[in-house]
C-alpha positions, 0 to 999 in steps of 0.5 A, a space after each residue: 201774042 200778037 201785036 194788039 196783045 202786047 199792046 195791051 200786056 204792056 198798059 195792063 203793066 203802066 197801069 199797075 205799076 203807077 198804081 203800085 208806085 207809092 206802096 213801092 217806094 215806101 216799102 223798097 226805099 234805097 234798096 231791101 235784102 235782095 238789092 243789097 245783098 243780091 243785086 247791087 253788088 254783082 250789078 257794081 263789079 259788073 259795070 265796071 263804072 268809071 267816073 264821069 261815064 254816061 249811064 243809061 238807067 233802064 226802068 229805073 223805078 224810084 231811082 234807086 240805083 240810079 242814085 247809086 251810079 251817080 253816088 259812082 260819079 256818072 252821069 246818069 239818064 234814067 226812065 221808067 214808063 211809069 209816071 208816078 214812078 218818075 215822080 217818086 224818083 225825082 222827089 228822092 233824088 233832089 241832092 242829086 240834082 244835075 248828076 240825074 236826068 229822069 224821062 218818061 218812056 216805053 222800054 219798049 218803044 224802039 224810036 223814042 229810045 234811038 231818040 236818047 241819042 245813038 252812041 251816047 252811052 257807056 254803059 247801061 243797067 236793066 236791074 229787076 225789071 225785063 220780066 216786067 216788058 211785054 217785049 224786050 226785042 226793041 230795047 236790046 235792039 236799040 241798045 246795039 245803038 246807043 251803046 258805044 262801041 266796047 259799051 256794056 249792058 248788065 241786067 238782072 233778073 229772077 233767075 229763070 231757072 230757079 225763081 221762075 214761072 210755076 216755083 214752089 219753095 220745098 222743106 221736106 224731112 229727110 232721115 239721116 242714120 235715125 236723125 229728122 234733117 229738114 231739107 230746102 230745095 225748088 220745084 219749077 214745073 215750067 221753064 221751057 216754053 214763055 209765060 205770063 203771069 200774075 203776081 206781086 212783087 212786095 206783098 201786099 201791094 195794091 195791084 198785081 203786075 204781070 210778069 213775063 217769063 222767059 227761058 235764058 235761051 230768049 232772054 239772051 238770044 234777044 240780046 245776040 241777035 242784036 250783036 251783043 256778046 255776054 262776056 260776065 256772069 254771077 247767080 248769087 244767092 244768100 249767104 247761110 246765116 241769112 236770116 229767115 223772114 215772115 214766110 220760114 220757105 221763102 228764100 233766106 240762107 236755107 237756100 244759099 245753094 240756090 241762086 233767085 237772081 241772075 246778073 249778066 253782062 252783055 258788050 257791043 264789040 269794037 
């Protein structure tokens, strides 16, 4: 995509998230099973927050991770480019006044990111939002300056290998010694070439948003180009006992061997 196409995609994404903000906040609230079972335990372990540290919460949405990090004793600067999301975050964070500062800021604007203060942050988090960004290169290069030497950046994304573009959940009946057994798997027909698809983060949300799918070599490649090193990785899956939801072949314990989420930690050398 050229620069004009990236800007158009970015604005389309901002418009969609502003329109979806109220629905998202109402249905996501302080977290769902993806957050509570898959994302947050891995994030908390890799982030290794210490009381009094200063953390950047990138594309914070309604602030659910900001509040969790503040509860661990961190000072949080959180931002999102969707004004309505920041409004929801502020409304939910009244009790955290002083521990969290919210700003409206675009993660694709490197100059605006750097204005936050080079070397200001001990850690940064981007939870399930890189696939909502038209361009992640400015963010990675900014983080290399915003984080202190030894600072860590934790990201979580839909697993590029198992929960990416052209995903199909598959249920198949297999004959095992004369007994019919149902097996569950995923089918991926597109991976290596970055792609853009319209999708829905939550069922029945007002407007579809763009997903920017990137293979691991591209996703992590931007981090490596910015000078970060990978030193932690988690691939959480639902436990076998996790119940089936409204869709019998959507993510559940039946797919316990397939991780829908990838969580990684990168560090600034020093």
